[in-house]
N, C-alpha and C positions, 0 to 999 in steps of 0.2 A: 734554260737552254731548250730549244725545241727540236724534236726529232722529225725526220722526213720519212713518210711512209709510201711514197711513190705517187701520191695523188696531189694534183695542183689545185683542186677546188676545196673550199672549206665546207665542212659538213654542218648541216643545220642542227641547232640545239633544240632538243625536245624536252618540254616541261610536262611531266606526268600529272601535275596538279591542275592543268588547264589554264595556267596563268602565263601570260607573256613575260619573257625574260626582261624585255625592255620596259615593262609596266612599272610604274613607280607609285601605283594606287595603294591606299591603306588597306588593312585587313577588313574594316567595316564596309568599305565599298565593295570589296570582293564578296562579302556575305550578302549584301543587298542584291548584287547581280545574280548570285546563286538562287536567292529566294525568288526573284522575278522569273528566272528560268523554270523553276519548279511550278510556279503558278501558271506559266504559259503552257507547260506540258499538261497540267491538270485541266485547264480550260479546253485544250485540244481533245483530251480524252473524253470529257463530258459532251462536247459538241459531237464527237463521233458517235457516242452512245445515243444522243438525242436523235441524230440522223437515222440511226438504226431503228429506234422506237417509232419514229414518224413513218418510216418506210413500212415497218411491220403493221402499225395501225392502219395505214392506208391500204395495204394489201388485204388486211382482215376485213376492213370495212367494204372494200370493193368486192371481196369474195362473199361477205354477208349480204351485200346488196344484190349480187347476182343470185345468191341462194334464195333470198326473200322474193325476188322477182320470179324465180322458178316456182316457188311455193304459191305465189299469187296466180300464176298461170295454171298450176295444178288445181288450186281452189276453184278458179273460174271454170275449168274443165269439169270437175266433179259436180259443181253446182248446175252447170248447163246440161249435164248428162242425167240429171235427176228428172225422171218422167213419171214416177209413181206419185199418187196423191199424198201418200204418207211416206216420209223419209225413214229409212231404216236406222236403228241405233248405230250400226257400224259406220254407215255413210255419214250420219250426223257427227259422230265422234271424230271421223277423219277431217271433216270440214272444220270442226271446232279446234282440232289440233293445229291445222294449217294456219287458221287465222290468228290463233293465239301466239304463233311463232313469228309471223311476219307483220302483225298489225303495228302501224305507226300512226299515232294520233294527229300527226301533222301532214299526213298523206290523204288528200281528198278522195282518191279512189278507194282507199281502205275504208273510209267512212261509208261509202256505198256498199262495199262488201259486207261490213258489219251490219248495215241496215238490212241487207238481204238475209243474212244469217239470223238476225233478230226476228224477221218476219216469218221465218220457218216455224218458230215456236208460237209466236203470237197469233198468226193467221190460222194455224191449225190447232188452236186451243191447247197448246203445250203437249200435243201427242208425242213429239219426239222425246220429251222428258219422261212421259209416262212409260214409254217403251223400254227405257232403261231398267225399270223395275222388273221386267220379265227376263232379264239376262242373268239368271242365277242357276240355269239348268246344268251348265257345264263350267269347268274351271276356266276355260278360255273366254267364254262369254262373261263369266264373273269378273275377269280381269278388265274387260271393257267397262263394266259397271264401276269398278273401283277406280279405274283411271279417270272416268268422267267425274265422279263425285269428289275425289280427293285431289285431283290435279287440274283438270280442264275447267270445271265449273268455277272454282274459286279464282282461277286465273282470268277467265272471261269476265267475271264480275269486276275484277280490278281493272281490266282493260276498258270496260264500259264506263266505270266511275271516273277513271282517269280522263277519258275522252270528254265527258260532259263537264268536268271541272275545268278543262282547257278551253272548250268551245261551248260555254253554257247557252249561248243564244242560237245554237244550231236548231234548225227546224225539225230535226229528227231526234231531239233530246228525249222527248216523251216516249218514242218507240224504243230507244235504247234502254231507258229506265224501266219500261214495262217488261222488257226481256230480262233484265236483272232481277226484277221483282218476281217474275215467274220462276227463275232458277232458285232464288232464295226460298221461296215458298215451298218448292218441291223438295229442297234439301231438308227443310225443317219438318215437313209434314210426313214424309215417307220413312218407314222403318227399315233400316239396312245396316249392315256392318260398316263401321267407320264413319257413321253420321257425326258423332261427336268430334272426330278429327277434322272433318270437312268444316264444321262450324268453327273450330279453333282457328283454322286457316283464314276464315272470313273475319272473325272477331278481332281484328287488329286495328291499330290506330289509323292506318291509312284509309280504312273503310269510312270512318266518320270524318276524317280530314278532307277527303275528296267531296263528300256530300256537303260539308260546310262551305267549301270553296264555291261549289255550284250555287248554293242557296244565296249566299251573301253577294253574289255577283249581280243580282237583280235589284232593281229599285224596291224600296220598302212597300210601296203601294201596289206593285204588280203581283197578281195572283194567277199564275198559269198552272196548267195541268202538270207540267214537268216539275214545278216546285212542289206541288202536292205529292207527286210520286216520290220525290227525294225525301220529303219529310216523313212519309210512311216508311220508306226504306231505313231511315235513320233509327227508327224505334223497333224495326222488325226483329233484330237479333236479341233484343232485350226481353225480359220476362218479369212478371210481378211475383212477389213471394207468395201471393195468395192464389196463384194459378194452380189448377189441378193437374195440368199436363206439362210438366217441366223436365221430363226425363232427359231429353237430348241436351239440356243445358246444365245438367248436374256436374259434368266434368269440366265445364268452362270456368275460367277465372272471372267470376262475376264482378269483383272489385275493379279489375283492370278494364272490363267492358264499360262499367258505369263511369269510371274515371274518364275514359275516352269520350263517351257520349256527353258527359257533363261539360268537359272543357271544350269540345268541338261543336256540339249541337246546342246544348242548353244555354250556352253563352252567346248564341246568335242574337243580334239586336232585334227586339220586338218580334220574336219568333211567332207568337200566336196571330200576329197581324199579317203574316205572309201567306196564309193559306185560307181556303174557303172553310165555311163553318162545318160542313160534313167531314172534311179531312181533319179539322181540328178536333172533332168529337172522337174520331177513330184514334188519332194520335194520343189524346188524353186518356182513352180507355186502356191503352197499352203502356202508358208512361209509368215507369216505376218510381213515382215521386218520393215515397219514403226512403227508398234506397239511395236516391240522389242526395237527399238531405243528410243521410248518414255519412256519405263520402265527402261532403263539403269541408269538414274540418281538416282533412288530409290534402285537400286540393287548393284551398284558398290562397296558400302561399305560392303556389305554382302559377297562378294567374296574374296577368298584368291588371292594372287598375281599371282599364276600360272593360275588360272581360268580366271583372267582378261586378261592375255596374249592370251589365246586361244579364248576367246570371241572376243578380238580385231582382231585376225587373221581371224575369221569367218565373222566379220563385213566387213573387207576389202576384203573378197572374194566376197560377194554379193553386197557390196556398189557400185562399178563401174556400174554394171547392173542396180541397183536401180537409179543411177543418170542419166542413159541414157533414162529413161522413160519420155515421153512427158507429162504425167499426174501427175507428182510429184507436190505436193502442197507446199506452203510456210511453213506450219506447219511440214510437213514431212521432208523437207530439214533442218529446224532448229533442229529437233530432231536428225537427222543424224549427223549434225555438232557438236551438243552438246555431243552425244555419243562418237564420235571419239576423241573429245578434252578430255573428262573425262578419256578415256582409255590411251591416251598419258600421261596425268598427273599422272596416277597411275602405269605407267610402270617403272621398275627399270632401272638404268643407264646401267647395264650389258646387257640388251636386245639390246640396240642400238650398243653396242660393238660387239655383235654377228651378228647383221645385217650388220655392216661394214665388218666383216670378210666374211660373206656370199656373199655380193655384190662384194667384191674384188675377191673372188674365181670364180665368174661367168665370170669374164673377162679373166681368165686364162684357159689354155687348160688342165692343170693337176688338179686333185682333191685337195681340200684343206686338209691340214694335220689336224688330229684329235686334238682337244684341250685337254689339260691336266686337265682341270677342271672336276668336278664331272658330270657324265653323266646325273644325275637327273636334273641338272641345265641347261642342253643343250636342246635347241629346235630343232625339226627336220627340215631338209631343206625345207620340204613342208610348215611347219608353217612359217618359215622365208620368204619363197617366197610370201605367202599371206600378211605377215606384210610389206614386201617391197613395196606393192602397195600404202602404205601411201604416199610415195614421187614419185610414178610413174607419169611422166609428163601428161599422159592421165587422170589419176585420179585427179590430181591437177587442170588441165585445165577444167575438167568437173565440179568440185566444183565451180570454178570461174564462169563458164558459167551459171550454174543453179542459182548461187547466183545473177547473173545479173538480172534474172527475178524477184527476190524478194529482191532487194537490201535494201529496207528500213527495212525489218524484219530480214534478214539473215546476213547482212554485219557485224554487231558487232561481232557475233559469228564466222564468217569467219575470221575476223582479229584475234580473240582470238586463233583460231585453228592454224593459220599460225605461230603466235608467239610461241605457245606451241611447235610445231614441231621443229622450228628453235632452240629453247633453250634446248629442251629435247634431240635433236639429232644434236649436233653442226656440225658434218661432213656432214650433209645433207643441210647445209645452202646454199651453192652455187647452188646446184641442184634445191632447192625449189625457190630461188630467181630468177634464170635464167628462170625457167618455168613461174613464174608469170610475168616476164618482157618480155620475148621474144616468148613464145609459143603461137600458134594461138588457139583461143577459138573455140569451136564447138557448133552448135545448137543441139536441141534435136534429129534431124535426123542424126547427125554425120557429117554434112557438115560444112566446115569452114565458119565462119561468114565473110561477105564481109568487114565489118569494120576493120577486123584484117588482111587484106592483108599486112599491114605494120608490120614488125617484132617487132616494138617497141610500137605500138599503144595500145596493151593490157596493158603493164606495165605503159605506160604514162598515160592512162586514170585512171588506178588504183591509181597511185600516186597523180594525180590531185584530184581524189575523196577523197582520204585520207586527203589531205591537206584542201580542200575547205569544205568538209562536216563534218569532224570529228575533225581534229587537230586545225585548225584556229578558229573555232567557239566553240570548246569544252571548258569545265571548265578549264582543265589543260592548254590549249593553251592561254586562256585569262589570267590566273594567271601568267604564265611564261613570258608574254609579257612585263610586267613592271619590270624592273630590281631593282626598289626600293621597290616594294610591294610584290606581289606574286612571282615575279622572283628573289627576294633577296635570299640569302642562307637559311635563316630561312623559307621563304615562300616555297622554293623548298622542304625542309625537311617535312613541314606540308603536302604538296600535295602528297608526296611519301607515307605517312602513311594513307592517306584517301582512304579506300577501296571502297568508293562510286564512285570514278573516275577511277577505274581500267580499264574500257573500253577506256577511253581517253588515258591512258598511253599506252595501247596495240596498239592503232591506231598510236600514235607517234612513238612507237618502230618499228612497221612494216614499216611505211613510211621511217624511218631512215635507216633501213636495205635495203629496195628496192633502195632508192636514192643513198646510199653509193655504192651499187653494180652497179647501172646504171652509176655512174661517172667513174668507172673503164674502161668502154668501150665508153666513151663519149669524143670526141675530143673538143678542145677549140672552133673550128668553130661551132660545133653543140651546145656546151654549151651556147654560146652567140647568137645562132640562126643567125649566120653570113651568110646569104643567098648569098651574092655577092661572097664571097670566095668559097662557096660550088659549085656554078655554074661555077666558073672560072677554076676549076680544069681540067687540060688537060686529066686526066685519065678517067674522067666521060663524055666521048664524047657521049655515047648513053644515053641521058637523059631519054628516055622512059623506060629504065630498072632500073632506080635508084629511090629510094624512096625519096621524098622531105621532108618527115616528120621525118627523123632520127635526132631529135633535143632534146633540153632540155625540159623535160616534164613540168617544172615549169617556169613561167615567172620570170624575175629577181626580181621584187618587191615581189613576193611570196617567192622566195628563200631568200631574205633578211629577211623576216619575220621568216622563218624557222631557218635561221642562228641565229637570235636574241634569239629564244626560246632555241636552243641548247647551245648558249653561256651562257645564264643565268643558264641553267640546269647543264652543265658541271662545271661551276665555283662554283655553289652551292654545288655540290657533292664533289668537292675538298675542298672547304672552310669549310664544316661541318664535315671534317674527324674526328675531335676529339669529335664530338657530336653524330654521327651516326655510327652504326656498319656496315661500308661499306663492310667488308669482308663477313659477314654472313647474313646481312639484305636483304630483298626482297621488291620489289614494292608491296604494299598492294594489295592482290587479284590476284596476278600473280605468276608464277614460275621464273620470271626474277630477278636475283640478282642485288643488287645496284651496285656492282662492274662491272657486265656485262653491266648494263645500262650506267655506267660512261665510260667504254671502247667504247661502241657504239657511244655515244654522242661525245666523244673525236675524234674518228676516222673520223666521218662525218664532224665534225667542222673543223678538219685539212684539209680535202679534199676541203671544200668550201673556206677556208682561202687561200689555195695554189692557187686556181683559181683567187681569188680576188687579191692576191699579183702579179700574172702575168698580170692581166688586171683589175684594180680596178673597182668595181661597188657598193660597200657597203657604200661608203661615208666616209668622214673624221671623226675619233673618234668612228666609229661604234664598233670596236673590244675592245676598252679600257673599263676596268672595274674599273679604279682607283677611280671613284667617290664613290665606295662602301667601300673603305678602305684608310688608310693613307699610301701614297706611301713611304714616308721617313722611317717610321718604318718598312714597308715591306722590303725595301732594307737592312736595318740594321739587321733585324731578319734573313733574308734568308742567308746573308753572315755569320752570327754567326752560324747558324745551319749547313751550309756547312763545316765550320771548325770543328764543333763537329762531324759530320759524318766522316770526314777525320781521326780524332783521333780514332773514333770507328772502322773504317776499319783497321787502323794500329794495333789495339789491338786484334781484333777478326776476321779480314779477311773477314768481310761481305761486301756486295755491296750495292750501293745506291738503285738500282732499284729492283723491285720484280715482279715476273711473274704473269700474269693474271691467273684466274682460269683455271684448266686443261681442263674443258669442254667448255672453250670459249677462246682458244688461238688466239691472234692476233699479228702477227709479226710487225705490224706497230705502235703499241702503247706501250709505256714504262711506267709502273706504279711504283710509288715510294715505297720503302720499309720503313716502320716505324721503328724507333729504338726499338729493343726488350727491354722489361722491365726487363728481367731476369738478365741484367747486373748490376742492382742496388744492392748495398751492404746491405741496410737496408730499413725498411718500410718507414721511413721519406723521404729518398732520392727517393724511388720509387714513393711516392705520388707527390713529386715535379716534377719528370720527366714526370709523366702522364699529369700534368697540362701544362708542357712545350710542350709536344707532341701535345696536343689539340690545342695549339696556333701556334706552329712553323710548324708542318708537313703540314698543308694545304698550306702554302706558297711554300714549295718545290714541292708539287703536282702541283700547278698552274704553277710554273716556268718550270717544266720538261715536262709538257703535253700540256698545253694551254698557252704558254708563250706570245702569241700575245695579250693577254688581258692587258699586261704591255707594255707601249710605247717602241719603238725600242731603243731610246736613253738611257732609264733607263736600258734596258737589256744589252746594250753595257757597261754601267758603272758597272753593276753587273759582267759582264764577265771580265772586267779589274780588278775588286776587287778580284774576284776569283783567278786570276793569281797572283796578288800581295800577296794574302794570301798563295798561294802555294809556291811562291818564299820565303816567310818568313819561312814557315814550313820546306822547304828544305834548309834553311840557305843560300840562294843565294842573299839576299838583302844586300850585302856588296860592297864596291867600289873596284873593282879588281886592280885599280891603287895604292890603299893605302896598301892593304894587301890581303893575300889569294892567293892560287894557282889557276892557270888557265890552261885549256887544250890548248896546242899550236899545230897549224897545219900549215904546209908549203905548199903553193899553187902556182903552176906555172901559170903565166898569160894566157898562151896558152893551159893550160890543167886544167881549173878550175873545170869542172864537174868530170873528172877522179880522180884528186887529192882529191877533196872534198869527193867523194865516198869512196876512199881508207882510208882517214884520219878520217872520221866522221861517217860512216855508222855503225860501231861497237859500238858506244857510247850508243845507245838506249836512255833511259830517261835521261842519263847524258848530253845529248845535251842541256838540259835546262840551264846548267851552262854557265858561261861566257867563251867564246872561243876566244883565241888570234890568229889572222891570220897574217902570214908573207908571203908577195907576193914575188915571184921570177920573175924578168923581163925576156924578151926574150933572154938576154945575159947570163942568169944564175946567175945574181947578186941579192942579197937580197935588196929589196927596203927599204929605210930609213923611219922612222916614228914609232910612238907608237900607238898601237891599243887601243884607249879608247872607242871603240864601233863603230866608224865610218868606220874603215877598214873592220870590220866584216859585217857591213851593205852593203858596196860595194861588198864584196865577195858574200853575200846572194843574192843581186840584180843580179850580174853577173851569179851566179849559176842558179837561177831560169830562167833567160833568155836562158841559154843553155839547161838545162835538160828538159824544157817543150817545146822545139823546136820540132814540128811534124816531121821534117826531120830526127830526131834521131831514129824514129821507135817505140818508146814506146807510143806515143800519136797520135791520129788522130783528125781532126777538122771537125765539121759539116759545113753547109752552112753559118752559122753565125760566123764562125771562132772561135768556142768555143771548148775547148779541152775535150776529153774523152779517156779512155784507149784503146789501140789497141786490138781488139778481136782476132787477128791472133794467131796461135798456138805457135809461137816462143815467144810471150809475156807471155806465161804461163810456160816457162822454169824456172829453179831454179834461174839462174843469173838475168833474167828479173824481177822475183818476188822480188829479193833482191833490185833491183833498184827502183821498185815501193814502197817498204817499206822505202827506203831512201828518196824518193821524198815526201812521207807522212811526214817523220820527218822534212824535209826542210820546208814544208808548216807550220807544227806545230810550228817550231822555229820562223818563220816569225810572226805567230799569237801571239806567246808567248811574243815576243819582241815588238809587235806593229808596225812591219815594213810592209808597204804596198808593194805588188808585182803586177806587171802588167801582170796578168794571168787571163784569162776568162775560166771558166769551163762550160760545157753544163749543162742545168737545171736538166736533169735526173740523171747526175752523182752527182751533189750537193745534190739531193734528197737522194741519198744513204748515204751521210755523216750523215743524220739525222736518219739512221736506218730504212728507209721506203722501202717497196717493190715498184717497178716501174710497171706502167700499160700503157694501150694504149695511154692515153693523153701524157705520157712522151716520147713516141716513136717519136713524132714530132721533138724533139730536137736531135734525133739520126739519123733517116732515114726518112725524110719527104715523100719520094716517097712510101716507104713501108707503112707508116702511112696512106697516102691517099688511097692506094690500099686496106688496111684493112677496111677503112671506106666505100669504094665502096662495098666490099663484105658484110659488115654488113647491108647496106641499099639496097642491090640488091633485086628486087622483082620478078625476073625471076626464072627459074629452076637452082639453084646453082649447083647441081650435074651434070646436063647435059651440061649447058652452060659454066661453068668455069673449070670443070674437075680437081678439087683440091683434094689432099689427105693430111693426117696428117704428112707431111714431110716438110722440109725446105732445100734449097740448099745453100751451103756455097762455095763461090769462094775464093781461096787462092793460090797465085803464079800460076795463070793461070790454076788451077786445080779445078774441081768441086767435092763437096762431098755432098751426100744426107743424112740428119740427120732425123731420125724418132722422131717425137715429143711425141709419145706414143708407146707402144709395138704394133708391127705389124701395125704401122701407114701408111705404104705404101699400105696396102690393105683396109684401111678404107677411104671412100670418105667423102668429106666435103659436107654437105647438109644444107638445110634451118634450120633444127632442131639443128644441132651441130656446126653451124658456129661460134657462140659466144665462144664455147669451143676452137675452132681452133684459133680464134683471140687472146684469152687469152694465149694460148700456144705459138703462134708465138711471141707475145709481151714479154712474160716472157723469152723466149729463147734469143731473141735479147738483152733485157735489163738486164737480170739477169744471165742466165746460161753462156753465152759467156764471160761475164766480171766478173764472180764471183771471181775467184782466184786473178786476177789483183786488183780488188777493195778491197778484203780482205787484201792483202799485203799492199796496200796504206793506208788503215784505221788503220792497225796495227801500222804502223809507225807514223801516225798522232796521234793516241791515246797514243803513248809513251810520247808525249809532252803535248797534250791538252786532257783533260778528255772528253769523248763522251757526258756526261751529260751537259757539258758547250756548246757544239756545238748544242745540241738539243734545245737550247733557241731561235734558229733562223730558218727561212725558207730559201729556196735556193736563193731567191732574196737577202735576207739580208746577206747570207753567201758571195755572190759576193761582197757586200759592205765591209764586214768584212775583206776579203782577199785583195781586191784591192782599197778600198775607194769608195767614192761617185762618180757615173758616171751620167752625164747628168744634174748635178746641177751646178748652177753658183758659181764661186769661190768668197768667201767672203773676199774681200781685207782688209776690216776693221779688221776682225778677224785675218787675216794673219799679219797685221801690229802690232796688239796688242801683239802678242806672238813672235815677231821677236827680236832676240838679235843682238848686234852690236860689232864689233871689230875694234878699231882704230878711231872710232867716235861714236856719239850718234844720237838719233832720231831728234835732232834739227839742225843737219848739213845740209847746203843748198843742197848738193848732195842727201842726204837721202830724204829730202822733195821733191826734184825734181823727184827722183825715184818713190816715191809713187804716185805722180801726173801722171807720165807717165803710171804706171801700172793701175791706175784707168781708164785711157782712153783706155786701151786695150779692145777688145771684149773678150768674154768668151773663144774662141778658143786660143787666144794668151795668156791669163792668164794660161790656162792649159799647154801650151807649156813652159811657164816660170817655172811653178811648176815641170814639168817633167825634165827640164834642170837642176834644182837645186836639186831635191829630187829623181829623176829617176822614179817618178810616177806622172801621170797627174791628179790623183784623190786626193781630199781633205780627210783628216782623218775623221773618222766617227763623232767624238764629237768635231770637230773643230781643229784648229791648235795648241791648247794647248796640244793635244795628240801626236804631231809630235816628234819623237825621232830620232836623236838629234833635238833640236829646229831649226827652220828656222833662218839662220844667214846671215848677210851682213858684209863683211870685207873690209877694205880699202886696195886697191892694189897699192897705190902710186899715183903720179901725171902724169904718162904717159898717156896723153889723146888719143894716137893712139892705146892703148891696148884695145882689145875686152874684154867684161865681160866674166869671166870664172867661173867654179863651181867645188866644190868637193862634189860629190853626197854622198860620204861616211859620210860626216859631215853635209849634207844639207846646204852647205855654198856657198853663192854667193860672188864673188870677183869683186869689182867695183873700177875703177879709180875715182879720184875726178873730175868728169865731171862738167863743169861750164855752159854748154849750154844744154837746155832741148832737142833741136832737135837732137844734136849729141848723147845724151844719148839714146833717143828713137831709132835712127837709128842703133846704135851699139848693143843695147839690142835686137832689133828685128832680126838683122842679126845673133846674137849668138844663140838665142833660136830656130831659124829656120834651123840652120846648125849643131846643136848639138856640137858646138865647146866648148872647155874648159873642157873636161872630163879628169882631172888629179888629182894627189894626192899631197897635200901640207902638 
């Protein structure tokens, strides 16, 4: 029931929560509306505050603008009211205060006012500045002096530098900078209270930042007065530690000042090329170069890559002059070495690519073509020129010479720097190493040190120092010495990860690089210090002009120690392939990659091993590492993995070997390629394969790179097993007499080589198959008999005897009657190259079948079989006279250019005609000097050993590799290859072994004649035994692994009871035919007669 209160109108309902009564919205919608309202109110509040700030800023700017205009008018009035010839200090101070307050660098009228202000000091010879020095009589005047020095002067300098940095091309820039220079000179030179404070206010980062901006705004080739003034100002606040008057600088933060100068000024691109010579001299005299070097370790990480490059170029501009100083201290040298090394380590790879292009263009008459890369990434030729000082021989020699003064403190950093350069800039390796090895060092006054009159004494002393002072006694050297402890594979891995021994690794790396390069131009006589042979050379008649110390820098016992370290290191790096990331890992604390280190150790180890194989000095068992692993499982595993690799190559076409890193290419070293894991079909199989690779791949690495750590006999067994495996995979392991087709060739007895070439040269790899030979006698009749392998052996023996005859023109012999390809032009013709390819196939077939051939190849040519480059020491087996002549040149201590008159050409005589070949471009105009003679020796050696014989050798090896895989050949050195091809030479014939593996036809080993035969043979001297072997098998050398390897087996067949018949043989079957002799004397006489007359060569 409703009550009536006297009102006829309804009263409105008021909701204190702000929500309409009639609203039916949800609570979430209400909250959203409240939130929006709050945001709206906040935006309104901010807009209001912004309006107030803008209004305040506008009012302040307007007031400031009016005030500055008033100050400008006052400045103009004061300036125009000055009628005295010399302005008073108070008047000048008032002008300075006014302009410092109102000056705006973007106001052109202010530029004119600043110009007038500057002229007051410059035109009046800085009299206003000097007048400030007289304001010390009263306190009020002294306040004026203080105000000028501590406030106005620093502020005016900042105004000036800011202006020129914004308007560098202003025609008045030089006037402004001269005014700033006058003020700074006055502040520095006058003695007054607060001078240090004034200098502190100037020596801020803005000071050098403004100057840098001004300088870099100009083109590189522009050299104006204003730039010179700016460069002088940049160095004016700095001081040298050797200066006698440095009192005002004592309270300054010198490190901060040097840091700002270095990062702002000393990183300006091509700084020395921006000023005239007179300014450059003044700048250099004030430049605190040692202090800059000391600060670089703290600054290098603050700089971007481009700034580092330009800082580096400026260091290398002033560095050579710095090194020529006779007062340089050990601390300063160490700082310079450290600074250069840090810059090298922080340079990108593309820098060294640009340097290579730049240096190459300098040797050409035409300008280098512009690169297609972005111009921002390109450095100017001037910058590249300074950067190229890094490997300039004079710079490197100076580094070494000064380092000699402070060897104890600077040598480790010197070693680090050389290693960094070599590995950061791989193409510079040869130049750097040649400089360290052969350049003459100079003393502080620039004179050549008397101790370095020998071209090899510098490098020799450095290598001896490296070995005796750093490597042999260092932690790494001691650890690697024991092959079972620190020198074990695991010990090597631990040492490589220890950053504390980084210096030891760098010393070993530099020694290895130097010694490897030294061996390339070190003959065997010098290597073994064979003084008697050196002095007996007929070419060295004038002994007073020949150096007697061109010899091995290391004693043989030292070399054995080094070889032991390298052996353990290389073996460890291959053996831990599955445990260490050889591809991407680095030696701790260095930029040397593990693979680069492995390549280096392998290369030098191979070089030492080759010398040892030619003339042993390391001792029996030195090279073997079989004590560290199980040899039987090694052989089984490596044969299994070889078959797996063959299957992988068949399916994916991949190769066994893999290239070294691009920045460290070495043609002499072949690195194994690991099986890619992407071929695995599922995760389980992938995991198994990885475990297999970790176990198997190291063995292939050892076998293909340092095979000599495995005994020769075991390697021959592996070689034979590889062939049998290949024969099985090619399905050639069947008896051709039982079933299967064979290729048949008809050969005329008097045309063996021609018919062999026509019939077999086109077969290529099919020559591995069984070949049936039918001989045609001189009457044109086909000889009777079935070729079960013996006829082919006879054919192969006859063929090799003919085709390797030097009289046929394809081969020449050296003084040791060893064969090598004929270098004459006709041997490079197409038909001759086909013959070389065929001869390679013939040798490959002989190796494949295990048939020994009586052919001796020159050592340098056998070295090519292994994929090695040939060097000076190999030249002895090609041209001994030229070899001795180059040694004479290398060790000549007179004036090479004047006395010998050589240039970079070589004369080739062919068919009574002479042709001059230039070894380099324009070589006929370049004289051979003491500095470049090593380069000349290298070029002559490479031309004679490599260039002349390149096409012939390639054709021969192509044929050889059709039959024998190149990786199988690389398991041996050149001495072992001789044995592999022709059998053991110089070894006694093992009669017991021969008897053990002999087969008999028509009788057995108990027959009286057989027992008598072996008794006679045992009584032969070794020469007669060899003649017997040659009589029966056509080769005087025993098989590598004993007579069990002879194919067919050595046989003795009964030839009847005719006692007047001489013993005869069928060399195609390795068969000796004997009558049933009953008297030992008769048997001996007839056998000796036969083997000395080569009687009995027929086919049965």
